[in-house]
MARTOR-660595 format. One record per residue (C-alpha): residue number from 1; residue in three letters; x negated, y, z negated. Coordinates in steps of 0.5 Angstrom, whole numbers, plus 500, padded with zeros to 3 digits. Layout:
N
[r NUM,"ALA",[X,Y,Z]]
...
// end
This chain:
350
[r 1,"UNK",[862,242,308]]
[r 2,"UNK",[856,240,313]]
[r 3,"UNK",[854,232,313]]
[r 4,"UNK",[847,234,310]]
[r 5,"UNK",[850,238,304]]
[r 6,"UNK",[855,232,303]]
[r 7,"UNK",[849,227,303]]
[r 8,"UNK",[845,232,298]]
[r 9,"UNK",[851,233,293]]
[r 10,"UNK",[853,226,293]]
[r 11,"UNK",[845,224,292]]
[r 12,"UNK",[846,219,298]]
[r 13,"UNK",[851,214,300]]
[r 14,"UNK",[851,207,299]]
[r 15,"UNK",[848,204,306]]
[r 16,"UNK",[847,196,305]]
[r 17,"UNK",[852,196,311]]
[r 18,"UNK",[849,200,316]]
[r 19,"UNK",[856,204,319]]
[r 20,"UNK",[859,204,312]]
[r 21,"UNK",[857,211,310]]
[r 22,"UNK",[861,214,316]]
[r 23,"UNK",[867,212,313]]
[r 24,"UNK",[865,214,306]]
[r 25,"UNK",[864,221,309]]
[r 26,"UNK",[870,221,313]]
[r 27,"UNK",[874,220,307]]
[r 28,"UNK",[871,226,304]]
[r 29,"UNK",[870,231,309]]
[r 30,"UNK",[875,235,313]]
[r 31,"UNK",[874,234,321]]
[r 32,"UNK",[868,229,320]]
[r 33,"UNK",[865,228,326]]
[r 34,"UNK",[860,221,327]]
[r 35,"UNK",[856,225,332]]
[r 36,"UNK",[854,230,326]]
[r 37,"UNK",[851,224,322]]
[r 38,"UNK",[848,221,328]]
[r 39,"UNK",[844,227,330]]
[r 40,"UNK",[841,228,323]]
[r 41,"UNK",[839,220,323]]
[r 42,"UNK",[836,221,330]]
[r 43,"UNK",[833,228,328]]
[r 44,"UNK",[830,225,322]]
[r 45,"UNK",[833,229,317]]
[r 46,"UNK",[837,223,314]]
[r 47,"UNK",[834,216,313]]
[r 48,"UNK",[836,210,310]]
[r 49,"UNK",[831,207,304]]
[r 50,"UNK",[831,203,298]]
[r 51,"UNK",[833,207,292]]
[r 52,"UNK",[838,207,286]]
[r 53,"UNK",[839,199,284]]
[r 54,"UNK",[834,197,289]]
[r 55,"UNK",[840,198,295]]
[r 56,"UNK",[839,202,301]]
[r 57,"UNK",[842,209,301]]
[r 58,"UNK",[843,214,306]]
[r 59,"UNK",[839,220,304]]
[r 60,"UNK",[837,227,307]]
[r 61,"UNK",[829,227,309]]
[r 62,"UNK",[828,231,303]]
[r 63,"UNK",[831,227,298]]
[r 64,"UNK",[828,221,301]]
[r 65,"UNK",[821,224,299]]
[r 66,"UNK",[823,227,292]]
[r 67,"UNK",[827,221,290]]
[r 68,"UNK",[823,215,292]]
[r 69,"UNK",[817,216,287]]
[r 70,"UNK",[823,216,282]]
[r 71,"UNK",[825,209,283]]
[r 72,"UNK",[818,206,286]]
[r 73,"UNK",[817,203,279]]
[r 74,"UNK",[824,200,279]]
[r 75,"UNK",[824,197,286]]
[r 76,"UNK",[818,193,284]]
[r 77,"UNK",[820,191,278]]
[r 78,"UNK",[827,188,280]]
[r 79,"UNK",[823,185,286]]
[r 80,"UNK",[818,182,282]]
[r 81,"UNK",[824,179,277]]
[r 82,"UNK",[827,176,283]]
[r 83,"UNK",[821,173,287]]
[r 84,"UNK",[816,172,282]]
[r 85,"UNK",[817,164,283]]
[r 86,"UNK",[817,164,290]]
[r 87,"UNK",[811,168,291]]
[r 88,"UNK",[806,163,288]]
[r 89,"UNK",[799,166,287]]
[r 90,"UNK",[801,173,291]]
[r 91,"UNK",[797,179,288]]
[r 92,"UNK",[802,185,289]]
[r 93,"UNK",[797,190,290]]
[r 94,"UNK",[793,186,296]]
[r 95,"UNK",[800,185,299]]
[r 96,"UNK",[801,192,299]]
[r 97,"UNK",[794,194,302]]
[r 98,"UNK",[795,189,307]]
[r 99,"UNK",[802,190,309]]
[r 100,"UNK",[802,198,309]]
[r 101,"UNK",[798,198,316]]
[r 102,"UNK",[803,194,319]]
[r 103,"UNK",[809,199,318]]
[r 104,"UNK",[804,205,320]]
[r 105,"UNK",[804,204,328]]
[r 106,"UNK",[811,202,330]]
[r 107,"UNK",[817,200,327]]
[r 108,"UNK",[818,192,325]]
[r 109,"UNK",[822,188,321]]
[r 110,"UNK",[820,186,314]]
[r 111,"UNK",[820,179,316]]
[r 112,"UNK",[816,180,322]]
[r 113,"UNK",[811,183,317]]
[r 114,"UNK",[811,177,313]]
[r 115,"UNK",[810,172,318]]
[r 116,"UNK",[803,176,320]]
[r 117,"UNK",[801,175,312]]
[r 118,"UNK",[804,168,311]]
[r 119,"UNK",[797,165,313]]
[r 120,"UNK",[794,169,307]]
[r 121,"UNK",[799,166,302]]
[r 122,"UNK",[801,159,305]]
[r 123,"UNK",[805,158,299]]
[r 124,"UNK",[810,164,300]]
[r 125,"UNK",[815,164,306]]
[r 126,"UNK",[815,170,311]]
[r 127,"UNK",[822,172,309]]
[r 128,"UNK",[820,173,301]]
[r 129,"UNK",[813,176,303]]
[r 130,"UNK",[817,181,307]]
[r 131,"UNK",[822,182,302]]
[r 132,"UNK",[817,184,297]]
[r 133,"UNK",[814,189,302]]
[r 134,"UNK",[820,193,303]]
[r 135,"UNK",[819,195,295]]
[r 136,"UNK",[812,195,295]]
[r 137,"UNK",[811,200,301]]
[r 138,"UNK",[815,206,302]]
[r 139,"UNK",[819,205,308]]
[r 140,"UNK",[825,207,312]]
[r 141,"UNK",[830,204,317]]
[r 142,"UNK",[830,207,324]]
[r 143,"UNK",[835,208,329]]
[r 144,"UNK",[839,205,333]]
[r 145,"UNK",[840,202,326]]
[r 146,"UNK",[846,205,323]]
[r 147,"UNK",[847,209,329]]
[r 148,"UNK",[855,210,330]]
[r 149,"UNK",[857,206,336]]
[r 150,"UNK",[850,202,337]]
[r 151,"UNK",[847,196,334]]
[r 152,"UNK",[840,194,332]]
[r 153,"UNK",[835,190,328]]
[r 154,"UNK",[833,193,321]]
[r 155,"UNK",[826,195,323]]
[r 156,"UNK",[822,199,318]]
[r 157,"UNK",[816,204,319]]
[r 158,"UNK",[813,208,313]]
[r 159,"UNK",[816,214,310]]
[r 160,"UNK",[810,218,311]]
[r 161,"UNK",[810,216,319]]
[r 162,"UNK",[817,218,320]]
[r 163,"UNK",[817,224,316]]
[r 164,"UNK",[810,227,317]]
[r 165,"UNK",[809,227,309]]
[r 166,"UNK",[808,222,304]]
[r 167,"UNK",[813,221,298]]
[r 168,"UNK",[810,226,292]]
[r 169,"UNK",[808,223,285]]
[r 170,"UNK",[813,221,280]]
[r 171,"UNK",[815,227,275]]
[r 172,"UNK",[819,228,269]]
[r 173,"UNK",[822,234,273]]
[r 174,"UNK",[824,230,279]]
[r 175,"UNK",[828,225,274]]
[r 176,"UNK",[831,231,271]]
[r 177,"UNK",[833,234,277]]
[r 178,"UNK",[836,227,279]]
[r 179,"UNK",[840,227,272]]
[r 180,"UNK",[843,234,273]]
[r 181,"UNK",[845,232,281]]
[r 182,"UNK",[848,226,278]]
[r 183,"UNK",[853,229,273]]
[r 184,"UNK",[854,235,278]]
[r 185,"UNK",[857,230,283]]
[r 186,"UNK",[860,224,278]]
[r 187,"UNK",[860,227,271]]
[r 188,"UNK",[863,228,266]]
[r 189,"UNK",[859,221,265]]
[r 190,"UNK",[856,217,259]]
[r 191,"UNK",[848,216,259]]
[r 192,"UNK",[850,209,260]]
[r 193,"UNK",[853,211,267]]
[r 194,"UNK",[847,214,269]]
[r 195,"UNK",[843,208,268]]
[r 196,"UNK",[848,204,271]]
[r 197,"UNK",[848,208,277]]
[r 198,"UNK",[841,209,278]]
[r 199,"UNK",[838,203,275]]
[r 200,"UNK",[833,207,271]]
[r 201,"UNK",[831,205,264]]
[r 202,"UNK",[828,210,259]]
[r 203,"UNK",[832,216,261]]
[r 204,"UNK",[833,217,253]]
[r 205,"UNK",[828,222,253]]
[r 206,"UNK",[830,226,260]]
[r 207,"UNK",[837,226,257]]
[r 208,"UNK",[835,229,250]]
[r 209,"UNK",[830,234,254]]
[r 210,"UNK",[836,236,258]]
[r 211,"UNK",[841,237,253]]
[r 212,"UNK",[841,244,252]]
[r 213,"UNK",[843,245,259]]
[r 214,"UNK",[849,240,259]]
[r 215,"UNK",[856,240,256]]
[r 216,"UNK",[858,235,251]]
[r 217,"UNK",[865,231,251]]
[r 218,"UNK",[868,225,248]]
[r 219,"UNK",[873,220,251]]
[r 220,"UNK",[878,216,249]]
[r 221,"UNK",[874,211,246]]
[r 222,"UNK",[869,216,243]]
[r 223,"UNK",[864,215,247]]
[r 224,"UNK",[860,222,249]]
[r 225,"UNK",[860,224,256]]
[r 226,"UNK",[855,229,259]]
[r 227,"UNK",[856,234,264]]
[r 228,"UNK",[853,240,268]]
[r 229,"UNK",[856,247,265]]
[r 230,"UNK",[859,249,271]]
[r 231,"UNK",[862,242,273]]
[r 232,"UNK",[870,242,275]]
[r 233,"UNK",[875,239,270]]
[r 234,"UNK",[881,238,274]]
[r 235,"UNK",[888,238,271]]
[r 236,"UNK",[890,230,270]]
[r 237,"UNK",[896,232,275]]
[r 238,"UNK",[892,234,280]]
[r 239,"UNK",[895,231,287]]
[r 240,"UNK",[890,225,289]]
[r 241,"UNK",[892,223,296]]
[r 242,"UNK",[890,216,299]]
[r 243,"UNK",[883,215,301]]
[r 244,"UNK",[879,209,304]]
[r 245,"UNK",[873,207,301]]
[r 246,"UNK",[867,203,304]]
[r 247,"UNK",[864,197,301]]
[r 248,"UNK",[859,199,295]]
[r 249,"UNK",[862,206,295]]
[r 250,"UNK",[858,210,289]]
[r 251,"UNK",[865,213,287]]
[r 252,"UNK",[866,206,284]]
[r 253,"UNK",[859,204,283]]
[r 254,"UNK",[857,210,280]]
[r 255,"UNK",[859,208,273]]
[r 256,"UNK",[858,203,267]]
[r 257,"UNK",[865,204,265]]
[r 258,"UNK",[869,203,271]]
[r 259,"UNK",[875,203,268]]
[r 260,"UNK",[876,210,270]]
[r 261,"UNK",[877,208,277]]
[r 262,"UNK",[879,201,277]]
[r 263,"UNK",[883,196,272]]
[r 264,"UNK",[878,192,268]]
[r 265,"UNK",[881,185,271]]
[r 266,"UNK",[879,188,278]]
[r 267,"UNK",[872,190,276]]
[r 268,"UNK",[869,184,280]]
[r 269,"UNK",[871,186,286]]
[r 270,"UNK",[866,192,286]]
[r 271,"UNK",[860,188,286]]
[r 272,"UNK",[863,183,292]]
[r 273,"UNK",[863,188,297]]
[r 274,"UNK",[870,190,297]]
[r 275,"UNK",[873,196,301]]
[r 276,"UNK",[877,200,296]]
[r 277,"UNK",[884,203,297]]
[r 278,"UNK",[885,209,292]]
[r 279,"UNK",[892,212,291]]
[r 280,"UNK",[892,217,286]]
[r 281,"UNK",[885,217,285]]
[r 282,"UNK",[885,209,282]]
[r 283,"UNK",[883,203,286]]
[r 284,"UNK",[890,200,288]]
[r 285,"UNK",[888,195,294]]
[r 286,"UNK",[883,193,298]]
[r 287,"UNK",[882,193,306]]
[r 288,"UNK",[879,190,312]]
[r 289,"UNK",[879,192,320]]
[r 290,"UNK",[879,187,325]]
[r 291,"UNK",[879,188,333]]
[r 292,"UNK",[882,182,337]]
[r 293,"UNK",[883,183,344]]
[r 294,"UNK",[885,190,345]]
[r 295,"UNK",[889,190,338]]
[r 296,"UNK",[885,194,332]]
[r 297,"UNK",[889,191,325]]
[r 298,"UNK",[888,195,319]]
[r 299,"UNK",[890,190,313]]
[r 300,"UNK",[891,193,306]]
[r 301,"UNK",[892,188,300]]
[r 302,"UNK",[895,191,294]]
[r 303,"UNK",[893,190,287]]
[r 304,"UNK",[900,192,285]]
[r 305,"UNK",[906,195,288]]
[r 306,"UNK",[907,202,290]]
[r 307,"UNK",[912,206,290]]
[r 308,"UNK",[915,208,297]]
[r 309,"UNK",[913,215,298]]
[r 310,"UNK",[906,212,296]]
[r 311,"UNK",[906,206,301]]
[r 312,"UNK",[908,211,307]]
[r 313,"UNK",[902,216,305]]
[r 314,"UNK",[897,210,305]]
[r 315,"UNK",[900,208,312]]
[r 316,"UNK",[899,215,315]]
[r 317,"UNK",[892,215,312]]
[r 318,"UNK",[891,208,315]]
[r 319,"UNK",[893,210,322]]
[r 320,"UNK",[888,216,321]]
[r 321,"UNK",[882,211,319]]
[r 322,"UNK",[884,206,325]]
[r 323,"UNK",[883,212,330]]
[r 324,"UNK",[876,213,327]]
[r 325,"UNK",[874,205,327]]
[r 326,"UNK",[879,202,333]]
[r 327,"UNK",[878,208,338]]
[r 328,"UNK",[876,202,343]]
[r 329,"UNK",[883,199,342]]
[r 330,"UNK",[889,201,346]]
[r 331,"UNK",[894,198,340]]
[r 332,"UNK",[893,200,333]]
[r 333,"UNK",[897,196,327]]
[r 334,"UNK",[897,197,320]]
[r 335,"UNK",[899,191,315]]
[r 336,"UNK",[901,192,308]]
[r 337,"UNK",[900,186,304]]
[r 338,"UNK",[904,186,298]]
[r 339,"UNK",[906,180,293]]
[r 340,"UNK",[904,175,299]]
[r 341,"UNK",[908,178,304]]
[r 342,"UNK",[906,183,310]]
[r 343,"UNK",[909,189,312]]
[r 344,"UNK",[907,191,319]]
[r 345,"UNK",[907,198,321]]
[r 346,"UNK",[904,201,328]]
[r 347,"UNK",[903,209,329]]
[r 348,"UNK",[908,208,334]]
[r 349,"UNK",[914,208,329]]
[r 350,"UNK",[912,215,327]]
// end
Protein backbone atom coordinates (compact mmCIF):
# COMPACT_ATOMS: atom_id res chain seq x y z
CA UNK A 1 0.00 0.00 0.00
CA UNK A 2 1.36 3.48 -0.80
CA UNK A 3 2.15 5.65 2.22
CA UNK A 4 -0.55 8.18 1.30
CA UNK A 5 -3.20 5.44 1.27
CA UNK A 6 -1.90 3.99 4.54
CA UNK A 7 -2.18 7.37 6.28
CA UNK A 8 -5.78 7.70 5.14
CA UNK A 9 -6.66 4.11 6.08
CA UNK A 10 -5.27 4.65 9.59
CA UNK A 11 -6.85 8.12 9.86
CA UNK A 12 -3.37 9.42 10.55
CA UNK A 13 -0.49 8.40 12.78
CA UNK A 14 0.53 9.83 16.14
CA UNK A 15 3.32 12.32 15.52
CA UNK A 16 4.12 13.95 18.86
CA UNK A 17 7.65 12.69 18.36
CA UNK A 18 8.56 13.92 14.85
CA UNK A 19 10.11 10.73 13.47
CA UNK A 20 7.93 8.12 15.18
CA UNK A 21 5.55 7.78 12.19
CA UNK A 22 8.37 6.30 10.14
CA UNK A 23 8.58 3.31 12.49
CA UNK A 24 4.79 3.03 12.49
CA UNK A 25 4.73 2.84 8.70
CA UNK A 26 7.76 0.54 8.52
CA UNK A 27 6.02 -1.89 10.89
CA UNK A 28 2.89 -1.93 8.73
CA UNK A 29 4.03 -1.72 5.11
CA UNK A 30 6.06 -4.01 2.91
CA UNK A 31 9.31 -2.44 1.70
CA UNK A 32 8.57 0.95 3.29
CA UNK A 33 10.98 3.64 2.12
CA UNK A 34 11.26 6.74 4.36
CA UNK A 35 11.84 8.82 1.23
CA UNK A 36 8.22 8.24 0.21
CA UNK A 37 6.93 9.97 3.34
CA UNK A 38 9.55 12.71 3.02
CA UNK A 39 8.29 13.43 -0.48
CA UNK A 40 4.70 13.68 0.76
CA UNK A 41 5.73 16.13 3.49
CA UNK A 42 7.80 18.29 1.19
CA UNK A 43 5.10 18.34 -1.48
CA UNK A 44 2.51 19.29 1.18
CA UNK A 45 0.45 16.16 0.60
CA UNK A 46 1.04 15.08 4.21
CA UNK A 47 1.07 17.38 7.23
CA UNK A 48 1.42 17.34 11.00
CA UNK A 49 -1.39 19.08 12.89
CA UNK A 50 -3.31 18.90 16.17
CA UNK A 51 -6.27 16.53 15.93
CA UNK A 52 -7.44 13.57 18.01
CA UNK A 53 -7.08 14.04 21.77
CA UNK A 54 -5.30 17.37 21.11
CA UNK A 55 -2.19 15.55 20.01
CA UNK A 56 -0.12 15.97 16.87
CA UNK A 57 -1.06 13.59 14.09
CA UNK A 58 0.45 12.99 10.68
CA UNK A 59 -2.38 13.04 8.13
CA UNK A 60 -2.88 13.62 4.42
CA UNK A 61 -3.60 17.11 3.16
CA UNK A 62 -7.24 16.35 2.45
CA UNK A 63 -7.76 14.71 5.83
CA UNK A 64 -6.30 17.81 7.45
CA UNK A 65 -8.95 19.96 5.78
CA UNK A 66 -11.71 17.45 6.60
CA UNK A 67 -10.83 16.56 10.20
CA UNK A 68 -9.50 19.78 11.71
CA UNK A 69 -13.01 21.36 11.84
CA UNK A 70 -14.37 18.20 13.52
CA UNK A 71 -11.83 18.58 16.33
CA UNK A 72 -11.59 22.36 16.59
CA UNK A 73 -14.03 22.72 19.49
CA UNK A 74 -12.33 19.84 21.31
CA UNK A 75 -8.91 21.45 20.84
CA UNK A 76 -10.04 24.76 22.30
CA UNK A 77 -11.92 23.13 25.19
CA UNK A 78 -8.98 20.93 26.20
CA UNK A 79 -6.56 23.80 25.87
CA UNK A 80 -8.73 26.06 28.03
CA UNK A 81 -9.21 23.42 30.73
CA UNK A 82 -5.42 23.21 31.02
CA UNK A 83 -4.45 26.86 30.65
CA UNK A 84 -7.32 28.96 31.95
CA UNK A 85 -5.62 29.65 35.29
CA UNK A 86 -2.43 30.61 33.50
CA UNK A 87 -4.11 33.01 31.09
CA UNK A 88 -5.66 35.62 33.42
CA UNK A 89 -7.71 38.20 31.56
CA UNK A 90 -6.98 36.67 28.15
CA UNK A 91 -9.90 36.85 25.73
CA UNK A 92 -9.59 33.86 23.41
CA UNK A 93 -11.34 35.51 20.48
CA UNK A 94 -8.97 38.47 20.69
CA UNK A 95 -5.97 36.19 21.08
CA UNK A 96 -6.97 34.28 17.95
CA UNK A 97 -7.57 37.51 16.03
CA UNK A 98 -4.17 38.95 16.96
CA UNK A 99 -2.31 35.66 16.66
CA UNK A 100 -3.57 34.44 13.28
CA UNK A 101 -1.67 37.03 11.18
CA UNK A 102 1.56 36.06 12.89
CA UNK A 103 1.39 32.62 11.24
CA UNK A 104 0.11 33.67 7.82
CA UNK A 105 3.27 35.12 6.29
CA UNK A 106 5.99 32.67 7.29
CA UNK A 107 6.54 29.73 9.64
CA UNK A 108 7.38 30.46 13.26
CA UNK A 109 7.30 28.70 16.59
CA UNK A 110 4.29 29.21 18.83
CA UNK A 111 6.56 30.57 21.56
CA UNK A 112 7.86 33.26 19.19
CA UNK A 113 4.27 34.23 18.43
CA UNK A 114 3.51 34.29 22.14
CA UNK A 115 6.42 36.67 22.74
CA UNK A 116 4.95 39.09 20.23
CA UNK A 117 1.72 39.20 22.25
CA UNK A 118 2.95 39.01 25.82
CA UNK A 119 2.85 42.80 26.25
CA UNK A 120 -0.88 42.69 25.59
CA UNK A 121 -1.40 40.21 28.43
CA UNK A 122 1.49 40.71 30.88
CA UNK A 123 -0.06 38.24 33.33
CA UNK A 124 0.56 35.38 30.89
CA UNK A 125 3.80 33.84 29.66
CA UNK A 126 4.83 33.66 26.02
CA UNK A 127 4.86 29.88 26.27
CA UNK A 128 1.25 29.67 27.48
CA UNK A 129 0.03 32.19 24.92
CA UNK A 130 1.77 30.19 22.21
CA UNK A 131 0.30 26.93 23.50
CA UNK A 132 -3.17 28.49 23.37
CA UNK A 133 -2.59 29.72 19.82
CA UNK A 134 -1.67 26.21 18.66
CA UNK A 135 -5.28 25.22 19.34
CA UNK A 136 -7.07 28.46 18.51
CA UNK A 137 -5.44 28.89 15.10
CA UNK A 138 -5.52 25.98 12.60
CA UNK A 139 -1.81 25.36 12.09
CA UNK A 140 0.51 22.77 10.57
CA UNK A 141 4.14 22.12 11.49
CA UNK A 142 6.36 22.50 8.44
CA UNK A 143 9.51 20.73 7.23
CA UNK A 144 12.28 20.11 8.03
CA UNK A 145 10.45 19.14 11.23
CA UNK A 146 9.43 15.51 10.79
CA UNK A 147 11.68 14.88 7.79
CA UNK A 148 13.77 11.72 7.94
CA UNK A 149 17.44 12.44 8.53
CA UNK A 150 16.87 16.12 9.33
CA UNK A 151 16.19 18.22 12.39
CA UNK A 152 14.36 21.47 12.73
CA UNK A 153 12.39 23.60 15.18
CA UNK A 154 8.63 23.12 15.54
CA UNK A 155 7.69 25.95 13.22
CA UNK A 156 4.06 26.46 12.28
CA UNK A 157 2.06 28.17 9.57
CA UNK A 158 -1.68 28.38 8.97
CA UNK A 159 -3.33 25.48 7.20
CA UNK A 160 -4.77 27.87 4.63
CA UNK A 161 -1.35 29.30 3.76
CA UNK A 162 0.32 25.88 3.55
CA UNK A 163 -2.40 24.00 1.69
CA UNK A 164 -3.94 26.87 -0.22
CA UNK A 165 -7.37 26.25 1.25
CA UNK A 166 -8.92 26.83 4.68
CA UNK A 167 -10.44 23.94 6.66
CA UNK A 168 -14.10 23.54 5.82
CA UNK A 169 -16.96 24.03 8.28
CA UNK A 170 -17.77 21.43 10.90
CA UNK A 171 -20.47 19.08 9.67
CA UNK A 172 -22.33 15.99 10.82
CA UNK A 173 -21.29 14.18 7.64
CA UNK A 174 -17.61 14.70 8.52
CA UNK A 175 -18.24 13.20 11.98
CA UNK A 176 -19.99 10.23 10.37
CA UNK A 177 -17.07 9.77 8.00
CA UNK A 178 -14.62 9.87 10.90
CA UNK A 179 -16.51 7.14 12.79
CA UNK A 180 -16.82 4.88 9.74
CA UNK A 181 -13.14 5.23 8.94
CA UNK A 182 -12.16 4.57 12.56
CA UNK A 183 -14.18 1.34 12.51
CA UNK A 184 -12.70 0.33 9.14
CA UNK A 185 -9.21 0.66 10.61
CA UNK A 186 -9.70 -0.40 14.25
CA UNK A 187 -13.07 -2.13 14.56
CA UNK A 188 -14.94 -3.97 15.88
CA UNK A 189 -15.01 -1.42 18.68
CA UNK A 190 -17.33 0.00 21.31
CA UNK A 191 -18.65 3.55 21.35
CA UNK A 192 -16.34 4.17 24.32
CA UNK A 193 -13.39 3.15 22.14
CA UNK A 194 -14.37 5.70 19.48
CA UNK A 195 -14.54 8.41 22.14
CA UNK A 196 -11.20 7.42 23.66
CA UNK A 197 -9.46 7.48 20.29
CA UNK A 198 -10.98 10.68 18.97
CA UNK A 199 -11.34 12.60 22.22
CA UNK A 200 -14.75 13.74 20.99
CA UNK A 201 -17.86 13.78 23.15
CA UNK A 202 -21.48 13.78 22.08
CA UNK A 203 -21.07 10.96 19.57
CA UNK A 204 -24.25 9.13 20.59
CA UNK A 205 -26.35 10.90 17.94
CA UNK A 206 -23.85 10.11 15.20
CA UNK A 207 -23.59 6.44 16.22
CA UNK A 208 -27.38 6.13 16.23
CA UNK A 209 -27.51 7.75 12.81
CA UNK A 210 -25.01 5.23 11.46
CA UNK A 211 -26.52 2.10 13.02
CA UNK A 212 -28.32 0.94 9.86
CA UNK A 213 -24.92 0.90 8.14
CA UNK A 214 -23.07 -1.05 10.87
CA UNK A 215 -22.74 -4.59 12.18
CA UNK A 216 -23.12 -5.24 15.88
CA UNK A 217 -21.38 -7.84 18.07
CA UNK A 218 -20.95 -8.59 21.78
CA UNK A 219 -17.61 -9.15 23.39
CA UNK A 220 -16.88 -11.54 26.25
CA UNK A 221 -17.92 -8.83 28.73
CA UNK A 222 -21.24 -8.23 27.02
CA UNK A 223 -20.24 -4.85 25.57
CA UNK A 224 -21.64 -3.95 22.18
CA UNK A 225 -18.98 -3.74 19.47
CA UNK A 226 -19.69 -1.96 16.19
CA UNK A 227 -18.07 -2.54 12.82
CA UNK A 228 -18.38 -1.64 9.16
CA UNK A 229 -20.19 -4.28 7.07
CA UNK A 230 -17.10 -5.38 5.14
CA UNK A 231 -14.64 -5.26 8.04
CA UNK A 232 -12.47 -8.42 8.10
CA UNK A 233 -12.77 -10.74 11.09
CA UNK A 234 -9.60 -12.85 11.08
CA UNK A 235 -9.50 -16.24 12.73
CA UNK A 236 -7.97 -15.91 16.22
CA UNK A 237 -5.28 -18.40 15.18
CA UNK A 238 -4.06 -16.21 12.31
CA UNK A 239 -0.30 -15.79 12.78
CA UNK A 240 0.80 -12.31 13.86
CA UNK A 241 4.57 -11.84 13.47
CA UNK A 242 6.52 -9.67 15.93
CA UNK A 243 6.17 -5.94 15.33
CA UNK A 244 7.82 -2.87 16.88
CA UNK A 245 5.44 0.02 17.50
CA UNK A 246 6.51 3.65 17.94
CA UNK A 247 5.55 5.79 20.92
CA UNK A 248 1.83 6.52 21.38
CA UNK A 249 0.84 4.31 18.45
CA UNK A 250 -2.89 4.19 17.81
CA UNK A 251 -2.80 0.40 17.63
CA UNK A 252 -2.80 0.69 21.43
CA UNK A 253 -4.25 4.15 22.12
CA UNK A 254 -7.22 3.72 19.78
CA UNK A 255 -9.29 1.97 22.47
CA UNK A 256 -10.85 2.65 25.82
CA UNK A 257 -10.60 -1.07 26.58
CA UNK A 258 -6.95 -1.68 25.78
CA UNK A 259 -6.98 -5.16 27.30
CA UNK A 260 -7.51 -6.41 23.75
CA UNK A 261 -3.85 -5.63 23.05
CA UNK A 262 -2.10 -4.95 26.38
CA UNK A 263 -2.46 -6.59 29.80
CA UNK A 264 -4.23 -4.38 32.33
CA UNK A 265 -1.23 -4.22 34.68
CA UNK A 266 0.85 -2.65 31.90
CA UNK A 267 -1.79 -0.22 30.59
CA UNK A 268 -0.04 2.75 32.20
CA UNK A 269 2.90 2.29 29.85
CA UNK A 270 0.67 3.24 26.92
CA UNK A 271 0.39 6.86 28.04
CA UNK A 272 4.01 7.17 29.17
CA UNK A 273 5.45 7.10 25.68
CA UNK A 274 6.77 3.54 25.84
CA UNK A 275 7.59 1.95 22.51
CA UNK A 276 5.97 -1.46 22.39
CA UNK A 277 6.95 -4.84 21.04
CA UNK A 278 4.02 -6.95 19.82
CA UNK A 279 4.23 -10.74 19.86
CA UNK A 280 1.27 -12.66 18.49
CA UNK A 281 -0.64 -9.37 18.30
CA UNK A 282 -0.24 -8.38 21.97
CA UNK A 283 2.17 -6.14 23.83
CA UNK A 284 5.00 -8.35 25.06
CA UNK A 285 7.70 -5.81 25.84
CA UNK A 286 9.15 -2.35 25.34
CA UNK A 287 12.11 -1.23 23.28
CA UNK A 288 14.56 1.61 22.77
CA UNK A 289 17.42 2.28 20.39
CA UNK A 290 20.60 4.11 21.36
CA UNK A 291 23.60 4.91 19.20
CA UNK A 292 26.99 5.44 20.76
CA UNK A 293 30.12 5.82 18.71
CA UNK A 294 29.59 3.42 15.80
CA UNK A 295 27.33 0.95 17.69
CA UNK A 296 23.54 0.98 17.39
CA UNK A 297 21.92 -0.93 20.27
CA UNK A 298 18.32 -2.10 20.34
CA UNK A 299 17.41 -2.97 23.91
CA UNK A 300 14.19 -4.98 24.32
CA UNK A 301 12.69 -5.38 27.79
CA UNK A 302 10.21 -8.24 27.94
CA UNK A 303 7.13 -7.98 30.13
CA UNK A 304 6.87 -11.77 30.33
CA UNK A 305 9.02 -14.69 29.15
CA UNK A 306 8.94 -15.73 25.51
CA UNK A 307 9.29 -19.15 23.95
CA UNK A 308 12.58 -19.61 22.16
CA UNK A 309 10.92 -19.57 18.74
CA UNK A 310 9.21 -16.25 19.50
CA UNK A 311 12.41 -14.78 20.92
CA UNK A 312 14.34 -15.71 17.78
CA UNK A 313 11.64 -14.09 15.64
CA UNK A 314 11.80 -10.95 17.79
CA UNK A 315 15.58 -10.73 17.40
CA UNK A 316 15.30 -11.15 13.63
CA UNK A 317 12.69 -8.40 13.41
CA UNK A 318 14.82 -6.24 15.72
CA UNK A 319 17.77 -6.59 13.38
CA UNK A 320 15.58 -5.33 10.55
CA UNK A 321 14.52 -2.39 12.71
CA UNK A 322 18.16 -1.51 13.33
CA UNK A 323 18.73 -1.46 9.56
CA UNK A 324 16.16 1.34 9.49
CA UNK A 325 17.20 3.27 12.61
CA UNK A 326 20.91 2.54 12.86
CA UNK A 327 22.00 2.96 9.27
CA UNK A 328 24.86 5.27 10.26
CA UNK A 329 26.35 2.71 12.66
CA UNK A 330 28.81 0.13 11.45
CA UNK A 331 27.90 -2.25 14.30
CA UNK A 332 24.38 -3.19 15.35
CA UNK A 333 23.33 -5.17 18.37
CA UNK A 334 20.04 -6.48 19.78
CA UNK A 335 19.81 -7.06 23.53
CA UNK A 336 16.83 -8.86 25.07
CA UNK A 337 16.24 -8.24 28.77
CA UNK A 338 14.37 -11.07 30.46
CA UNK A 339 13.98 -11.45 34.23
CA UNK A 340 16.62 -8.73 34.69
CA UNK A 341 19.16 -10.63 32.60
CA UNK A 342 20.28 -9.25 29.27
CA UNK A 343 21.08 -11.52 26.36
CA UNK A 344 22.85 -9.91 23.44
CA UNK A 345 22.49 -10.84 19.80
CA UNK A 346 24.08 -9.29 16.75
CA UNK A 347 23.29 -9.69 13.05
CA UNK A 348 26.64 -11.40 12.61
CA UNK A 349 25.42 -14.50 14.47
CA UNK A 350 22.86 -15.10 11.74
